[in-house]
mmCIF entry with sequence, helices, sheets and N, C-alpha, C, O atoms, coordinates in Angstrom:
data_MODEL
# 
_entry.id   MODEL 
# 
_entity.id                         1 
_entity.type                       polymer 
_entity.pdbx_number_of_molecules   1 
# 
_entity_poly.entity_id                      1 
_entity_poly.type                           'polypeptide(L)' 
_entity_poly.nstd_linkage                   no 
_entity_poly.nstd_monomer                   no 
_entity_poly.pdbx_seq_one_letter_code       MNILLIIVVIIAVILLFTGGFVSAVNWLLWVGIVLLLLAIIAWIIRALTGSRRA 
_entity_poly.pdbx_seq_one_letter_code_can   MNILLIIVVIIAVILLFTGGFVSAVNWLLWVGIVLLLLAIIAWIIRALTGSRRA 
_entity_poly.pdbx_strand_id                 A 
# 
loop_
_entity_poly_seq.entity_id 
_entity_poly_seq.num 
_entity_poly_seq.mon_id 
_entity_poly_seq.hetero 
1 1  MET n 
1 2  ASN n 
1 3  ILE n 
1 4  LEU n 
1 5  LEU n 
1 6  ILE n 
1 7  ILE n 
1 8  VAL n 
1 9  VAL n 
1 10 ILE n 
1 11 ILE n 
1 12 ALA n 
1 13 VAL n 
1 14 ILE n 
1 15 LEU n 
1 16 LEU n 
1 17 PHE n 
1 18 THR n 
1 19 GLY n 
1 20 GLY n 
1 21 PHE n 
1 22 VAL n 
1 23 SER n 
1 24 ALA n 
1 25 VAL n 
1 26 ASN n 
1 27 TRP n 
1 28 LEU n 
1 29 LEU n 
1 30 TRP n 
1 31 VAL n 
1 32 GLY n 
1 33 ILE n 
1 34 VAL n 
1 35 LEU n 
1 36 LEU n 
1 37 LEU n 
1 38 LEU n 
1 39 ALA n 
1 40 ILE n 
1 41 ILE n 
1 42 ALA n 
1 43 TRP n 
1 44 ILE n 
1 45 ILE n 
1 46 ARG n 
1 47 ALA n 
1 48 LEU n 
1 49 THR n 
1 50 GLY n 
1 51 SER n 
1 52 ARG n 
1 53 ARG n 
1 54 ALA n 
# 
_struct_asym.id          A 
_struct_asym.entity_id   1 
# 
_struct_conf.conf_type_id            HELX_P 
_struct_conf.id                      HELX_P1 
_struct_conf.pdbx_PDB_helix_id       AA1 
_struct_conf.beg_label_comp_id       ASN 
_struct_conf.beg_label_asym_id       A 
_struct_conf.beg_label_seq_id        2 
_struct_conf.pdbx_beg_PDB_ins_code   ? 
_struct_conf.end_label_comp_id       THR 
_struct_conf.end_label_asym_id       A 
_struct_conf.end_label_seq_id        49 
_struct_conf.pdbx_end_PDB_ins_code   ? 
_struct_conf.beg_auth_comp_id        ASN 
_struct_conf.beg_auth_asym_id        A 
_struct_conf.beg_auth_seq_id         2 
_struct_conf.end_auth_comp_id        THR 
_struct_conf.end_auth_asym_id        A 
_struct_conf.end_auth_seq_id         49 
_struct_conf.pdbx_PDB_helix_class    1 
_struct_conf.details                 ? 
_struct_conf.pdbx_PDB_helix_length   48 
# 
_struct_conf_type.id          HELX_P 
_struct_conf_type.criteria    ? 
_struct_conf_type.reference   ? 
# 
loop_
_atom_site.group_PDB 
_atom_site.id 
_atom_site.type_symbol 
_atom_site.label_atom_id 
_atom_site.label_alt_id 
_atom_site.label_comp_id 
_atom_site.label_asym_id 
_atom_site.label_entity_id 
_atom_site.label_seq_id 
_atom_site.pdbx_PDB_ins_code 
_atom_site.Cartn_x 
_atom_site.Cartn_y 
_atom_site.Cartn_z 
_atom_site.occupancy 
_atom_site.B_iso_or_equiv 
_atom_site.pdbx_formal_charge 
_atom_site.auth_seq_id 
_atom_site.auth_comp_id 
_atom_site.auth_asym_id 
_atom_site.auth_atom_id 
_atom_site.pdbx_PDB_model_num 
ATOM 1   N N  . MET A 1 1  ? -187.116 -108.998 -116.749 1.00 0.00 ? 1  MET A N  1 
ATOM 2   C CA . MET A 1 1  ? -186.109 -108.831 -115.718 1.00 0.00 ? 1  MET A CA 1 
ATOM 3   C C  . MET A 1 1  ? -185.395 -107.497 -115.874 1.00 0.00 ? 1  MET A C  1 
ATOM 4   O O  . MET A 1 1  ? -185.038 -106.872 -114.875 1.00 0.00 ? 1  MET A O  1 
ATOM 5   N N  . ASN A 1 2  ? -185.180 -107.047 -117.105 1.00 0.00 ? 2  ASN A N  1 
ATOM 6   C CA . ASN A 1 2  ? -184.507 -105.768 -117.314 1.00 0.00 ? 2  ASN A CA 1 
ATOM 7   C C  . ASN A 1 2  ? -185.359 -104.599 -116.847 1.00 0.00 ? 2  ASN A C  1 
ATOM 8   O O  . ASN A 1 2  ? -184.833 -103.613 -116.332 1.00 0.00 ? 2  ASN A O  1 
ATOM 9   N N  . ILE A 1 3  ? -186.669 -104.700 -117.023 1.00 0.00 ? 3  ILE A N  1 
ATOM 10  C CA . ILE A 1 3  ? -187.564 -103.629 -116.579 1.00 0.00 ? 3  ILE A CA 1 
ATOM 11  C C  . ILE A 1 3  ? -187.526 -103.517 -115.059 1.00 0.00 ? 3  ILE A C  1 
ATOM 12  O O  . ILE A 1 3  ? -187.521 -102.412 -114.516 1.00 0.00 ? 3  ILE A O  1 
ATOM 13  N N  . LEU A 1 4  ? -187.501 -104.657 -114.371 1.00 0.00 ? 4  LEU A N  1 
ATOM 14  C CA . LEU A 1 4  ? -187.421 -104.662 -112.912 1.00 0.00 ? 4  LEU A CA 1 
ATOM 15  C C  . LEU A 1 4  ? -186.111 -104.024 -112.449 1.00 0.00 ? 4  LEU A C  1 
ATOM 16  O O  . LEU A 1 4  ? -186.100 -103.264 -111.481 1.00 0.00 ? 4  LEU A O  1 
ATOM 17  N N  . LEU A 1 5  ? -185.019 -104.326 -113.130 1.00 0.00 ? 5  LEU A N  1 
ATOM 18  C CA . LEU A 1 5  ? -183.720 -103.750 -112.782 1.00 0.00 ? 5  LEU A CA 1 
ATOM 19  C C  . LEU A 1 5  ? -183.728 -102.235 -112.995 1.00 0.00 ? 5  LEU A C  1 
ATOM 20  O O  . LEU A 1 5  ? -183.189 -101.492 -112.175 1.00 0.00 ? 5  LEU A O  1 
ATOM 21  N N  . ILE A 1 6  ? -184.324 -101.785 -114.072 1.00 0.00 ? 6  ILE A N  1 
ATOM 22  C CA . ILE A 1 6  ? -184.396 -100.340 -114.342 1.00 0.00 ? 6  ILE A CA 1 
ATOM 23  C C  . ILE A 1 6  ? -185.236 -99.640  -113.277 1.00 0.00 ? 6  ILE A C  1 
ATOM 24  O O  . ILE A 1 6  ? -184.873 -98.555  -112.824 1.00 0.00 ? 6  ILE A O  1 
ATOM 25  N N  . ILE A 1 7  ? -186.343 -100.239 -112.874 1.00 0.00 ? 7  ILE A N  1 
ATOM 26  C CA . ILE A 1 7  ? -187.197 -99.663  -111.832 1.00 0.00 ? 7  ILE A CA 1 
ATOM 27  C C  . ILE A 1 7  ? -186.435 -99.578  -110.516 1.00 0.00 ? 7  ILE A C  1 
ATOM 28  O O  . ILE A 1 7  ? -186.519 -98.568  -109.818 1.00 0.00 ? 7  ILE A O  1 
ATOM 29  N N  . VAL A 1 8  ? -185.695 -100.625 -110.173 1.00 0.00 ? 8  VAL A N  1 
ATOM 30  C CA . VAL A 1 8  ? -184.917 -100.625 -108.933 1.00 0.00 ? 8  VAL A CA 1 
ATOM 31  C C  . VAL A 1 8  ? -183.840 -99.545  -108.975 1.00 0.00 ? 8  VAL A C  1 
ATOM 32  O O  . VAL A 1 8  ? -183.607 -98.874  -107.970 1.00 0.00 ? 8  VAL A O  1 
ATOM 33  N N  . VAL A 1 9  ? -183.181 -99.364  -110.117 1.00 0.00 ? 9  VAL A N  1 
ATOM 34  C CA . VAL A 1 9  ? -182.153 -98.337  -110.245 1.00 0.00 ? 9  VAL A CA 1 
ATOM 35  C C  . VAL A 1 9  ? -182.768 -96.946  -110.110 1.00 0.00 ? 9  VAL A C  1 
ATOM 36  O O  . VAL A 1 9  ? -182.194 -96.085  -109.443 1.00 0.00 ? 9  VAL A O  1 
ATOM 37  N N  . ILE A 1 10 ? -183.914 -96.712  -110.724 1.00 0.00 ? 10 ILE A N  1 
ATOM 38  C CA . ILE A 1 10 ? -184.576 -95.412  -110.630 1.00 0.00 ? 10 ILE A CA 1 
ATOM 39  C C  . ILE A 1 10 ? -184.982 -95.122  -109.190 1.00 0.00 ? 10 ILE A C  1 
ATOM 40  O O  . ILE A 1 10 ? -184.787 -94.006  -108.708 1.00 0.00 ? 10 ILE A O  1 
ATOM 41  N N  . ILE A 1 11 ? -185.539 -96.104  -108.502 1.00 0.00 ? 11 ILE A N  1 
ATOM 42  C CA . ILE A 1 11 ? -185.926 -95.921  -107.100 1.00 0.00 ? 11 ILE A CA 1 
ATOM 43  C C  . ILE A 1 11 ? -184.696 -95.648  -106.236 1.00 0.00 ? 11 ILE A C  1 
ATOM 44  O O  . ILE A 1 11 ? -184.750 -94.809  -105.336 1.00 0.00 ? 11 ILE A O  1 
ATOM 45  N N  . ALA A 1 12 ? -183.595 -96.343  -106.498 1.00 0.00 ? 12 ALA A N  1 
ATOM 46  C CA . ALA A 1 12 ? -182.373 -96.129  -105.728 1.00 0.00 ? 12 ALA A CA 1 
ATOM 47  C C  . ALA A 1 12 ? -181.833 -94.721  -105.931 1.00 0.00 ? 12 ALA A C  1 
ATOM 48  O O  . ALA A 1 12 ? -181.385 -94.088  -104.975 1.00 0.00 ? 12 ALA A O  1 
ATOM 49  N N  . VAL A 1 13 ? -181.871 -94.228  -107.152 1.00 0.00 ? 13 VAL A N  1 
ATOM 50  C CA . VAL A 1 13 ? -181.382 -92.870  -107.433 1.00 0.00 ? 13 VAL A CA 1 
ATOM 51  C C  . VAL A 1 13 ? -182.281 -91.836  -106.757 1.00 0.00 ? 13 VAL A C  1 
ATOM 52  O O  . VAL A 1 13 ? -181.785 -90.864  -106.187 1.00 0.00 ? 13 VAL A O  1 
ATOM 53  N N  . ILE A 1 14 ? -183.591 -92.036  -106.817 1.00 0.00 ? 14 ILE A N  1 
ATOM 54  C CA . ILE A 1 14 ? -184.521 -91.112  -106.167 1.00 0.00 ? 14 ILE A CA 1 
ATOM 55  C C  . ILE A 1 14 ? -184.284 -91.093  -104.662 1.00 0.00 ? 14 ILE A C  1 
ATOM 56  O O  . ILE A 1 14 ? -184.255 -90.022  -104.055 1.00 0.00 ? 14 ILE A O  1 
ATOM 57  N N  . LEU A 1 15 ? -184.114 -92.258  -104.057 1.00 0.00 ? 15 LEU A N  1 
ATOM 58  C CA . LEU A 1 15 ? -183.866 -92.312  -102.612 1.00 0.00 ? 15 LEU A CA 1 
ATOM 59  C C  . LEU A 1 15 ? -182.524 -91.688  -102.258 1.00 0.00 ? 15 LEU A C  1 
ATOM 60  O O  . LEU A 1 15 ? -182.400 -91.056  -101.209 1.00 0.00 ? 15 LEU A O  1 
ATOM 61  N N  . LEU A 1 16 ? -181.524 -91.852  -103.106 1.00 0.00 ? 16 LEU A N  1 
ATOM 62  C CA . LEU A 1 16 ? -180.214 -91.250  -102.857 1.00 0.00 ? 16 LEU A CA 1 
ATOM 63  C C  . LEU A 1 16 ? -180.315 -89.733  -102.852 1.00 0.00 ? 16 LEU A C  1 
ATOM 64  O O  . LEU A 1 16 ? -179.796 -89.076  -101.950 1.00 0.00 ? 16 LEU A O  1 
ATOM 65  N N  . PHE A 1 17 ? -180.987 -89.169  -103.867 1.00 0.00 ? 17 PHE A N  1 
ATOM 66  C CA . PHE A 1 17 ? -181.133 -87.706  -103.918 1.00 0.00 ? 17 PHE A CA 1 
ATOM 67  C C  . PHE A 1 17 ? -181.987 -87.197  -102.769 1.00 0.00 ? 17 PHE A C  1 
ATOM 68  O O  . PHE A 1 17 ? -181.681 -86.155  -102.190 1.00 0.00 ? 17 PHE A O  1 
ATOM 69  N N  . THR A 1 18 ? -183.056 -87.916  -102.429 1.00 0.00 ? 18 THR A N  1 
ATOM 70  C CA . THR A 1 18 ? -183.926 -87.505  -101.333 1.00 0.00 ? 18 THR A CA 1 
ATOM 71  C C  . THR A 1 18 ? -183.160 -87.498  -100.012 1.00 0.00 ? 18 THR A C  1 
ATOM 72  O O  . THR A 1 18 ? -183.297 -86.565  -99.221  1.00 0.00 ? 18 THR A O  1 
ATOM 73  N N  . GLY A 1 19 ? -182.369 -88.513  -99.775  1.00 0.00 ? 19 GLY A N  1 
ATOM 74  C CA . GLY A 1 19 ? -181.563 -88.566  -98.555  1.00 0.00 ? 19 GLY A CA 1 
ATOM 75  C C  . GLY A 1 19 ? -180.554 -87.435  -98.492  1.00 0.00 ? 19 GLY A C  1 
ATOM 76  O O  . GLY A 1 19 ? -180.331 -86.863  -97.425  1.00 0.00 ? 19 GLY A O  1 
ATOM 77  N N  . GLY A 1 20 ? -179.946 -87.108  -99.615  1.00 0.00 ? 20 GLY A N  1 
ATOM 78  C CA . GLY A 1 20 ? -178.996 -85.999  -99.651  1.00 0.00 ? 20 GLY A CA 1 
ATOM 79  C C  . GLY A 1 20 ? -179.666 -84.674  -99.379  1.00 0.00 ? 20 GLY A C  1 
ATOM 80  O O  . GLY A 1 20 ? -179.121 -83.847  -98.647  1.00 0.00 ? 20 GLY A O  1 
ATOM 81  N N  . PHE A 1 21 ? -180.843 -84.449  -99.953  1.00 0.00 ? 21 PHE A N  1 
ATOM 82  C CA . PHE A 1 21 ? -181.561 -83.198  -99.731  1.00 0.00 ? 21 PHE A CA 1 
ATOM 83  C C  . PHE A 1 21 ? -182.021 -83.077  -98.287  1.00 0.00 ? 21 PHE A C  1 
ATOM 84  O O  . PHE A 1 21 ? -181.961 -81.994  -97.706  1.00 0.00 ? 21 PHE A O  1 
ATOM 85  N N  . VAL A 1 22 ? -182.478 -84.178  -97.704  1.00 0.00 ? 22 VAL A N  1 
ATOM 86  C CA . VAL A 1 22 ? -182.956 -84.139  -96.322  1.00 0.00 ? 22 VAL A CA 1 
ATOM 87  C C  . VAL A 1 22 ? -181.804 -83.817  -95.380  1.00 0.00 ? 22 VAL A C  1 
ATOM 88  O O  . VAL A 1 22 ? -181.969 -83.031  -94.448  1.00 0.00 ? 22 VAL A O  1 
ATOM 89  N N  . SER A 1 23 ? -180.637 -84.416  -95.612  1.00 0.00 ? 23 SER A N  1 
ATOM 90  C CA . SER A 1 23 ? -179.505 -84.126  -94.738  1.00 0.00 ? 23 SER A CA 1 
ATOM 91  C C  . SER A 1 23 ? -179.027 -82.694  -94.927  1.00 0.00 ? 23 SER A C  1 
ATOM 92  O O  . SER A 1 23 ? -178.613 -82.053  -93.961  1.00 0.00 ? 23 SER A O  1 
ATOM 93  N N  . ALA A 1 24 ? -179.077 -82.179  -96.157  1.00 0.00 ? 24 ALA A N  1 
ATOM 94  C CA . ALA A 1 24 ? -178.683 -80.792  -96.398  1.00 0.00 ? 24 ALA A CA 1 
ATOM 95  C C  . ALA A 1 24 ? -179.655 -79.831  -95.726  1.00 0.00 ? 24 ALA A C  1 
ATOM 96  O O  . ALA A 1 24 ? -179.233 -78.846  -95.120  1.00 0.00 ? 24 ALA A O  1 
ATOM 97  N N  . VAL A 1 25 ? -180.953 -80.109  -95.829  1.00 0.00 ? 25 VAL A N  1 
ATOM 98  C CA . VAL A 1 25 ? -181.948 -79.252  -95.186  1.00 0.00 ? 25 VAL A CA 1 
ATOM 99  C C  . VAL A 1 25 ? -181.804 -79.321  -93.681  1.00 0.00 ? 25 VAL A C  1 
ATOM 100 O O  . VAL A 1 25 ? -181.946 -78.305  -93.000  1.00 0.00 ? 25 VAL A O  1 
ATOM 101 N N  . ASN A 1 26 ? -181.524 -80.500  -93.150  1.00 0.00 ? 26 ASN A N  1 
ATOM 102 C CA . ASN A 1 26 ? -181.324 -80.654  -91.710  1.00 0.00 ? 26 ASN A CA 1 
ATOM 103 C C  . ASN A 1 26 ? -180.128 -79.841  -91.248  1.00 0.00 ? 26 ASN A C  1 
ATOM 104 O O  . ASN A 1 26 ? -180.192 -79.198  -90.201  1.00 0.00 ? 26 ASN A O  1 
ATOM 105 N N  . TRP A 1 27 ? -179.033 -79.854  -92.010  1.00 0.00 ? 27 TRP A N  1 
ATOM 106 C CA . TRP A 1 27 ? -177.841 -79.086  -91.656  1.00 0.00 ? 27 TRP A CA 1 
ATOM 107 C C  . TRP A 1 27 ? -178.137 -77.591  -91.712  1.00 0.00 ? 27 TRP A C  1 
ATOM 108 O O  . TRP A 1 27 ? -177.727 -76.839  -90.828  1.00 0.00 ? 27 TRP A O  1 
ATOM 109 N N  . LEU A 1 28 ? -178.849 -77.162  -92.750  1.00 0.00 ? 28 LEU A N  1 
ATOM 110 C CA . LEU A 1 28 ? -179.187 -75.741  -92.865  1.00 0.00 ? 28 LEU A CA 1 
ATOM 111 C C  . LEU A 1 28 ? -180.137 -75.303  -91.754  1.00 0.00 ? 28 LEU A C  1 
ATOM 112 O O  . LEU A 1 28 ? -180.087 -74.153  -91.317  1.00 0.00 ? 28 LEU A O  1 
ATOM 113 N N  . LEU A 1 29 ? -180.995 -76.201  -91.295  1.00 0.00 ? 29 LEU A N  1 
ATOM 114 C CA . LEU A 1 29 ? -181.887 -75.881  -90.190  1.00 0.00 ? 29 LEU A CA 1 
ATOM 115 C C  . LEU A 1 29 ? -181.086 -75.592  -88.928  1.00 0.00 ? 29 LEU A C  1 
ATOM 116 O O  . LEU A 1 29 ? -181.379 -74.631  -88.217  1.00 0.00 ? 29 LEU A O  1 
ATOM 117 N N  . TRP A 1 30 ? -180.072 -76.417  -88.639  1.00 0.00 ? 30 TRP A N  1 
ATOM 118 C CA . TRP A 1 30 ? -179.230 -76.180  -87.463  1.00 0.00 ? 30 TRP A CA 1 
ATOM 119 C C  . TRP A 1 30 ? -178.427 -74.899  -87.606  1.00 0.00 ? 30 TRP A C  1 
ATOM 120 O O  . TRP A 1 30 ? -178.263 -74.165  -86.631  1.00 0.00 ? 30 TRP A O  1 
ATOM 121 N N  . VAL A 1 31 ? -177.923 -74.614  -88.802  1.00 0.00 ? 31 VAL A N  1 
ATOM 122 C CA . VAL A 1 31 ? -177.195 -73.369  -89.030  1.00 0.00 ? 31 VAL A CA 1 
ATOM 123 C C  . VAL A 1 31 ? -178.114 -72.175  -88.784  1.00 0.00 ? 31 VAL A C  1 
ATOM 124 O O  . VAL A 1 31 ? -177.698 -71.192  -88.171  1.00 0.00 ? 31 VAL A O  1 
ATOM 125 N N  . GLY A 1 32 ? -179.343 -72.249  -89.250  1.00 0.00 ? 32 GLY A N  1 
ATOM 126 C CA . GLY A 1 32 ? -180.308 -71.177  -89.030  1.00 0.00 ? 32 GLY A CA 1 
ATOM 127 C C  . GLY A 1 32 ? -180.612 -70.974  -87.555  1.00 0.00 ? 32 GLY A C  1 
ATOM 128 O O  . GLY A 1 32 ? -180.715 -69.836  -87.096  1.00 0.00 ? 32 GLY A O  1 
ATOM 129 N N  . ILE A 1 33 ? -180.755 -72.060  -86.807  1.00 0.00 ? 33 ILE A N  1 
ATOM 130 C CA . ILE A 1 33 ? -181.019 -71.956  -85.368  1.00 0.00 ? 33 ILE A CA 1 
ATOM 131 C C  . ILE A 1 33 ? -179.849 -71.295  -84.657  1.00 0.00 ? 33 ILE A C  1 
ATOM 132 O O  . ILE A 1 33 ? -180.057 -70.440  -83.796  1.00 0.00 ? 33 ILE A O  1 
ATOM 133 N N  . VAL A 1 34 ? -178.623 -71.675  -85.001  1.00 0.00 ? 34 VAL A N  1 
ATOM 134 C CA . VAL A 1 34 ? -177.440 -71.089  -84.377  1.00 0.00 ? 34 VAL A CA 1 
ATOM 135 C C  . VAL A 1 34 ? -177.346 -69.599  -84.701  1.00 0.00 ? 34 VAL A C  1 
ATOM 136 O O  . VAL A 1 34 ? -177.065 -68.792  -83.815  1.00 0.00 ? 34 VAL A O  1 
ATOM 137 N N  . LEU A 1 35 ? -177.579 -69.227  -85.957  1.00 0.00 ? 35 LEU A N  1 
ATOM 138 C CA . LEU A 1 35 ? -177.532 -67.809  -86.329  1.00 0.00 ? 35 LEU A CA 1 
ATOM 139 C C  . LEU A 1 35 ? -178.625 -67.018  -85.616  1.00 0.00 ? 35 LEU A C  1 
ATOM 140 O O  . LEU A 1 35 ? -178.391 -65.881  -85.205  1.00 0.00 ? 35 LEU A O  1 
ATOM 141 N N  . LEU A 1 36 ? -179.797 -67.590  -85.465  1.00 0.00 ? 36 LEU A N  1 
ATOM 142 C CA . LEU A 1 36 ? -180.873 -66.921  -84.748  1.00 0.00 ? 36 LEU A CA 1 
ATOM 143 C C  . LEU A 1 36 ? -180.501 -66.700  -83.287  1.00 0.00 ? 36 LEU A C  1 
ATOM 144 O O  . LEU A 1 36 ? -180.749 -65.627  -82.738  1.00 0.00 ? 36 LEU A O  1 
ATOM 145 N N  . LEU A 1 37 ? -179.909 -67.705  -82.658  1.00 0.00 ? 37 LEU A N  1 
ATOM 146 C CA . LEU A 1 37 ? -179.477 -67.550  -81.267  1.00 0.00 ? 37 LEU A CA 1 
ATOM 147 C C  . LEU A 1 37 ? -178.401 -66.485  -81.132  1.00 0.00 ? 37 LEU A C  1 
ATOM 148 O O  . LEU A 1 37 ? -178.428 -65.699  -80.185  1.00 0.00 ? 37 LEU A O  1 
ATOM 149 N N  . LEU A 1 38 ? -177.450 -66.444  -82.067  1.00 0.00 ? 38 LEU A N  1 
ATOM 150 C CA . LEU A 1 38 ? -176.416 -65.409  -82.021  1.00 0.00 ? 38 LEU A CA 1 
ATOM 151 C C  . LEU A 1 38 ? -177.019 -64.016  -82.175  1.00 0.00 ? 38 LEU A C  1 
ATOM 152 O O  . LEU A 1 38 ? -176.597 -63.079  -81.498  1.00 0.00 ? 38 LEU A O  1 
ATOM 153 N N  . ALA A 1 39 ? -178.003 -63.877  -83.058  1.00 0.00 ? 39 ALA A N  1 
ATOM 154 C CA . ALA A 1 39 ? -178.651 -62.580  -83.245  1.00 0.00 ? 39 ALA A CA 1 
ATOM 155 C C  . ALA A 1 39 ? -179.410 -62.157  -81.990  1.00 0.00 ? 39 ALA A C  1 
ATOM 156 O O  . ALA A 1 39 ? -179.381 -60.984  -81.620  1.00 0.00 ? 39 ALA A O  1 
ATOM 157 N N  . ILE A 1 40 ? -180.083 -63.088  -81.337  1.00 0.00 ? 40 ILE A N  1 
ATOM 158 C CA . ILE A 1 40 ? -180.808 -62.769  -80.108  1.00 0.00 ? 40 ILE A CA 1 
ATOM 159 C C  . ILE A 1 40 ? -179.841 -62.371  -79.001  1.00 0.00 ? 40 ILE A C  1 
ATOM 160 O O  . ILE A 1 40 ? -180.102 -61.418  -78.266  1.00 0.00 ? 40 ILE A O  1 
ATOM 161 N N  . ILE A 1 41 ? -178.729 -63.088  -78.873  1.00 0.00 ? 41 ILE A N  1 
ATOM 162 C CA . ILE A 1 41 ? -177.730 -62.749  -77.848  1.00 0.00 ? 41 ILE A CA 1 
ATOM 163 C C  . ILE A 1 41 ? -177.136 -61.370  -78.114  1.00 0.00 ? 41 ILE A C  1 
ATOM 164 O O  . ILE A 1 41 ? -176.962 -60.582  -77.186  1.00 0.00 ? 41 ILE A O  1 
ATOM 165 N N  . ALA A 1 42 ? -176.824 -61.073  -79.375  1.00 0.00 ? 42 ALA A N  1 
ATOM 166 C CA . ALA A 1 42 ? -176.272 -59.754  -79.711  1.00 0.00 ? 42 ALA A CA 1 
ATOM 167 C C  . ALA A 1 42 ? -177.294 -58.664  -79.414  1.00 0.00 ? 42 ALA A C  1 
ATOM 168 O O  . ALA A 1 42 ? -176.920 -57.600  -78.920  1.00 0.00 ? 42 ALA A O  1 
ATOM 169 N N  . TRP A 1 43 ? -178.578 -58.898  -79.701  1.00 0.00 ? 43 TRP A N  1 
ATOM 170 C CA . TRP A 1 43 ? -179.613 -57.909  -79.423  1.00 0.00 ? 43 TRP A CA 1 
ATOM 171 C C  . TRP A 1 43 ? -179.764 -57.670  -77.926  1.00 0.00 ? 43 TRP A C  1 
ATOM 172 O O  . TRP A 1 43 ? -179.925 -56.529  -77.493  1.00 0.00 ? 43 TRP A O  1 
ATOM 173 N N  . ILE A 1 44 ? -179.712 -58.747  -77.127  1.00 0.00 ? 44 ILE A N  1 
ATOM 174 C CA . ILE A 1 44 ? -179.823 -58.618  -75.663  1.00 0.00 ? 44 ILE A CA 1 
ATOM 175 C C  . ILE A 1 44 ? -178.637 -57.839  -75.107  1.00 0.00 ? 44 ILE A C  1 
ATOM 176 O O  . ILE A 1 44 ? -178.816 -56.969  -74.254  1.00 0.00 ? 44 ILE A O  1 
ATOM 177 N N  . ILE A 1 45 ? -177.429 -58.140  -75.578  1.00 0.00 ? 45 ILE A N  1 
ATOM 178 C CA . ILE A 1 45 ? -176.249 -57.426  -75.100  1.00 0.00 ? 45 ILE A CA 1 
ATOM 179 C C  . ILE A 1 45 ? -176.343 -55.951  -75.467  1.00 0.00 ? 45 ILE A C  1 
ATOM 180 O O  . ILE A 1 45 ? -176.017 -55.089  -74.651  1.00 0.00 ? 45 ILE A O  1 
ATOM 181 N N  . ARG A 1 46 ? -176.780 -55.655  -76.674  1.00 0.00 ? 46 ARG A N  1 
ATOM 182 C CA . ARG A 1 46 ? -176.906 -54.252  -77.096  1.00 0.00 ? 46 ARG A CA 1 
ATOM 183 C C  . ARG A 1 46 ? -177.984 -53.544  -76.276  1.00 0.00 ? 46 ARG A C  1 
ATOM 184 O O  . ARG A 1 46 ? -177.821 -52.373  -75.933  1.00 0.00 ? 46 ARG A O  1 
ATOM 185 N N  . ALA A 1 47 ? -179.065 -54.222  -75.960  1.00 0.00 ? 47 ALA A N  1 
ATOM 186 C CA . ALA A 1 47 ? -180.143 -53.616  -75.165  1.00 0.00 ? 47 ALA A CA 1 
ATOM 187 C C  . ALA A 1 47 ? -179.703 -53.392  -73.731  1.00 0.00 ? 47 ALA A C  1 
ATOM 188 O O  . ALA A 1 47 ? -180.070 -52.382  -73.130  1.00 0.00 ? 47 ALA A O  1 
ATOM 189 N N  . LEU A 1 48 ? -178.927 -54.307  -73.165  1.00 0.00 ? 48 LEU A N  1 
ATOM 190 C CA . LEU A 1 48 ? -178.501 -54.172  -71.768  1.00 0.00 ? 48 LEU A CA 1 
ATOM 191 C C  . LEU A 1 48 ? -177.421 -53.108  -71.605  1.00 0.00 ? 48 LEU A C  1 
ATOM 192 O O  . LEU A 1 48 ? -177.421 -52.369  -70.620  1.00 0.00 ? 48 LEU A O  1 
ATOM 193 N N  . THR A 1 49 ? -176.506 -53.027  -72.560  1.00 0.00 ? 49 THR A N  1 
ATOM 194 C CA . THR A 1 49 ? -175.425 -52.047  -72.431  1.00 0.00 ? 49 THR A CA 1 
ATOM 195 C C  . THR A 1 49 ? -175.877 -50.664  -72.849  1.00 0.00 ? 49 THR A C  1 
ATOM 196 O O  . THR A 1 49 ? -175.236 -49.680  -72.483  1.00 0.00 ? 49 THR A O  1 
ATOM 197 N N  . GLY A 1 50 ? -176.948 -50.557  -73.594  1.00 0.00 ? 50 GLY A N  1 
ATOM 198 C CA . GLY A 1 50 ? -177.476 -49.262  -73.971  1.00 0.00 ? 50 GLY A CA 1 
ATOM 199 C C  . GLY A 1 50 ? -176.650 -48.567  -75.047  1.00 0.00 ? 50 GLY A C  1 
ATOM 200 O O  . GLY A 1 50 ? -176.769 -47.355  -75.225  1.00 0.00 ? 50 GLY A O  1 
ATOM 201 N N  . SER A 1 51 ? -175.827 -49.301  -75.754  1.00 0.00 ? 51 SER A N  1 
ATOM 202 C CA . SER A 1 51 ? -175.007 -48.677  -76.804  1.00 0.00 ? 51 SER A CA 1 
ATOM 203 C C  . SER A 1 51 ? -175.810 -48.637  -78.086  1.00 0.00 ? 51 SER A C  1 
ATOM 204 O O  . SER A 1 51 ? -175.749 -49.564  -78.893  1.00 0.00 ? 51 SER A O  1 
ATOM 205 N N  . ARG A 1 52 ? -176.561 -47.567  -78.277  1.00 0.00 ? 52 ARG A N  1 
ATOM 206 C CA . ARG A 1 52 ? -177.380 -47.422  -79.475  1.00 0.00 ? 52 ARG A CA 1 
ATOM 207 C C  . ARG A 1 52 ? -176.859 -46.240  -80.277  1.00 0.00 ? 52 ARG A C  1 
ATOM 208 O O  . ARG A 1 52 ? -176.647 -45.158  -79.729  1.00 0.00 ? 52 ARG A O  1 
ATOM 209 N N  . ARG A 1 53 ? -176.661 -46.438  -81.535  1.00 0.00 ? 53 ARG A N  1 
ATOM 210 C CA . ARG A 1 53 ? -176.229 -45.361  -82.416  1.00 0.00 ? 53 ARG A CA 1 
ATOM 211 C C  . ARG A 1 53 ? -177.427 -44.945  -83.260  1.00 0.00 ? 53 ARG A C  1 
ATOM 212 O O  . ARG A 1 53 ? -178.019 -45.757  -83.971  1.00 0.00 ? 53 ARG A O  1 
ATOM 213 N N  . ALA A 1 54 ? -177.767 -43.677  -83.167  1.00 0.00 ? 54 ALA A N  1 
ATOM 214 C CA . ALA A 1 54 ? -178.922 -43.206  -83.945  1.00 0.00 ? 54 ALA A CA 1 
ATOM 215 C C  . ALA A 1 54 ? -178.507 -42.081  -84.866  1.00 0.00 ? 54 ALA A C  1 
ATOM 216 O O  . ALA A 1 54 ? -179.336 -41.549  -85.604  1.00 0.00 ? 54 ALA A O  1 
# 
């Protein structure tokens, strides 16, 4: 019975860490998408206004 309890605890800890990593990666994915959209909008505005510094 103790071995079964230890196995259940190990599986629970693994699932807890996996769930935390998945949610963190999901959050970072949305942050990356937002930053990419902001960069594209800034590039379009710079291209349309013609304000280029060389």
